[in-house]
N, C-alpha and C positions, 0 to 999 in steps of 0.2 A: 357264305353258305346259308345262314339262317335268315328268316324273314325279320321284319322290324321287331325289336324287343318290346315286351310288355304292352302289346297292342290291345289286350283284352281288358274288360272291366275287372275291377277288384272282385275277388270271389264273393265277399259278403254282399256287395252291391248287386253282383250278378245273380246271386241266389234270391235276393229281394225282387229283382226284376222278373225272375223266372216265375214268380207267383202271379204275374199279370200278363195276359196275352197281348194286350194293346199297349206297346211301349210308348206309342205316340201320345197316349192320354196322360201319362205321368200322373196318375191319380195320387201316387204317394209323393208327398212333399214337392210340389211343382217348382218351388224355388230353391231346392237343394242342389248346390252346384255339383257335388259328387254324383248324385243320381242323374242329373241332366247329362253329365259327361259320359257316364257309363251307358245310359240309354242311347246316346249318339253312336258310340262304338258298337253296341249291340245292333243298332239299326243298320249300320254299315255292313256288318257281317250277314244280316238278313236281307241285304239288297234294298234297304230303305234309305236311299241316299238323299232324297228330297228333304231339305230343311236341316240336315245334320250339321252343316257348318254354322248355320244361324243358331242352332241349339247350343253349340259349343261356344259361340260368341257370347250368348246370354250367360252361360255358366261362368265364363271368364269375367264378365262384368260383376257377377255375384261374388266371385272369389278371385280378384285380380292377382293374388299371390300364389295361385295354384299352378305349379310347374306342370303337373299332369294334364290339366285342361289345356294349357298353352301348347304342350307337345302334341296332344291329340288333335288340336285344331290345325296345327301346322301340317300334320300328317294327312288329315282329311283334305286340306287345301291342295296338297301335292297330288293326292289321288284324283282330285277333281281337275287337276291341271290349271289351277288358279294361282299362278306364281306370284304376282304382286301381293295377294292376300296371304300367301304362305310366307313371304318375306316378313310381313308385319307380325304374324304370329310367332315366327322364329325369333325376331328381335326381342319379343316379350319373354319367350322361353329361355333364350340365352342369358338375358339379364337375371333371370331367376336361378339358373343353374349353369354358370359359364364353364364349368369343368366337366360337364356331362358329354361324353363322346358322341352320343346319339344326336346332339345338336349339330355337330359338324357333319355327321352323316346326312341329316336332313338338308343342311345347306348344300351339300354336294348334290343331293338328289334334285333340288330345285334348279341348280345350275345345269345339270345334265338334262333335265326336262326341257330347259330352254335351248339345249344344244350347244352349251358353252363349256368346253373342257377346261379352258384357261381359268374361268371363274371357279370351277370345281376344285382345281388344284390350288388356287389361291385360298379357298376356304380351308383346305387341308393345312396349308402352310400357316395360316393365321391361327387355326385351332391348335397346332403344335406349339404355339407360343404360350398357351395357357393350360394345355393338357399334356401329361407325360407322353412323349412321342411314341415309344414302343407300344404302350397301351392303345393309343389312338390309332396307330397304323395297323395293328393287329385287328382291332375292331372293324376298321374300314375294309380291310382285306377280306374279312369273313362275312360281315353283314351285307345283304343285297348284292353279293358278288362284285364288290367294287374294287377288287385288287388292282385292276387295270388303271384306275384313276391315279394311283400313287406314282410318283416319279421314280427314276432309276435308283437314287440313293435310298428312298423310302422302301422300295421293293427289296433292296439288298438288306436293309435293316430287318424287315419281316422275315426274310429267308434265314436270318441268323437267330431267330427266336425259337425257344424250346416249346414243347407242347403245353407247358404250364401257362404260357402266354395266351393259350386258347382254352383255358379252364381244364387242361389235361384231357381235352377231347381230341384224340388222335385222328378221328374222322375229319374234323374241321381243320386241324393242323396239316394233315396229309393232303387234303384237297386244295387248300390254299397254296401249298407248295407246288402241287401239280399244276395248278392254274398259272402260277407265276412262272414256272419253268417252261410251260408251253408258250406263254407270251414272249419269253426270252429265247425261244427256239431250241431248247434243250430237250430233245425227245426222250433221251435215256432217263433223265431225272423225272421228267413228267410221268413216265410209266411207273417208275419205282415208287413215287409218292402217291400216285393214283392207287397203286396196289396197297400201300399202307392205309390209305383212306378206306379202300374197299373192305379190308379185314375188319377195321373198327366199325364201319357202318353196317356190315353184315351182322356183327354181334349186337349192335344197337337195334337193328330191325328185328332180330330174333327176340330180343327182350321186350320190344314194343311193336308187335306186328301190325298194329293199326295206326301207327304214326306215319301219316302221309309224307311228311317232309323227309323222314329217314329213307323211305323207299325212293323218293324222287332224287335225293342227293346221291344215294347209292347208285342209281341209274347213271348219274353224271360221271361218277368215278369209273364205272364199268365202260362207259362210252370212251373215256380217255384211254382205256386199256384195249379198245377195239373189240370188245365183247358185245357186239351189236344186239343180238337177240335178247340177251339178258338185260342189257341196258334199257331197251325199249320196254321190256316186260316190267321192270321196276318203275320206270317213269309212268307208264300207263296205270300201274297199280296205285301210285301216289295220287293221280288224278281221280281214279275211281273212289279212293278213300275220302278225298276232300274236293269234290267238284265245286266249281264256282257257284252253281245253283244252290249249294248247301252253305257255302261260306264265301261271300264276295269280297272279304278282306284278305284272307289267307289263301283261298283257292286260286286266285290268279298267279300267285308266286309259284305254287306247285305246278300249274300249267306251264309257266315260263321255264321251269326245269325240264319239262318234256320237250319244249322247243329246243333248248340247248342240246338235249340228247339227240334229237333228230338232226340237228346241224352237225354235231360231232360224228354221227354215224352215216352222214352222206345221204340224208333223206330230206331235201329242201322242200318238196311239195308238202310233205307231212308237217314239217316245221312251220311252214307258212299257214297251213290250215289251223294250227294251234295258236300262231302268233297274231293273225289278223283280228280275231275277236278281242284280244287284249287291248287293242287300240280303240275299241268301241265302247269300253266300259270304264268306270273309275278304276284307275291303276296308275302306277308311277311311270310306266313306259310312255314315251311320246315319239313322234317322228324325229325330233332333234336327238333324243337319247339313242334311237336306233342307228342314226348316222355315225355315232361315236363308238359304241360298244363293240369290242372285238369279238364278243360272243356271236355276233351276226355276220362275221366276215364271210362265212360260207354261203351266205344268201345274197351277196352284193351284186352278183351278175344276174340275179333273177328279176325279170320284169315286174313280177308281183311285189317284190321287196322295194324296187324303185318307186312304185306307186305308193307304197306305204309311207316312205320317207319324203314323198313329194318332190322327187327329182327324177330326171330321165334315167339316171343310174344310181345305184345304192352305195357308191363308194364313200369311204370316210373322208371327212374334210381335214 
């Protein structure tokens, strides 16, 4: 459900950067690793991708023990689809924080970017040997919508978890269950838990009406329920609140949720209109990922989708 955790600069550093219009200049402490790292992330959000990875590499040389810098570097390399460089950054980050579940998530994302589901599942299995499995599997099922990477036994374990495993967020808990039950062909439970998610997400959206992600995810829950007009309205509202032009780090994820909504509601042309730009900008989706992800099953017979994945047909391997 949510986008990458903790992808923003620390508030104190962000406030410091906010006093300076030209982030690239780094007039403040040009050899400060934290400032370099924060500037790189802020630059990504402002669509200033040139030199971001190099800035993070420099920050890591200044502070080789910084897990935050190593994690950010790995994430940026994934967005730039530079997978060997992402592997290197991840090796450093895992050595610094071997029990952090986000490291497994990033390993999975690298494997999926390469179009290798077996490697993604191997990363999950390896991670589960050093991280508490229920915590890890719940994290993977929720973040980046990676529930489908889990194998059958891991999915069953997640389905047995209470809302407390999802920080008592019944929106996240309900939606993960709806997604897993749809994947497993159980339409009745899919609808039941999509409605559980809907109720929670509606309350969350009322409490935070300008939260783009809440609107977009609410749209996904409504799409699972077949409430097409409402689903599309919520998805479009999410994109309006946080367009890619405003935030090129989080904005693509919000637009991806609108793609999911259009697929679920039987609007393949509109889905592809929103999906195609995501392959032309820094983002974690790749042709290899599209070939694997069941979220795109409703597009596989579309010639445009086949061209996106670089094959005559868009079927999964």
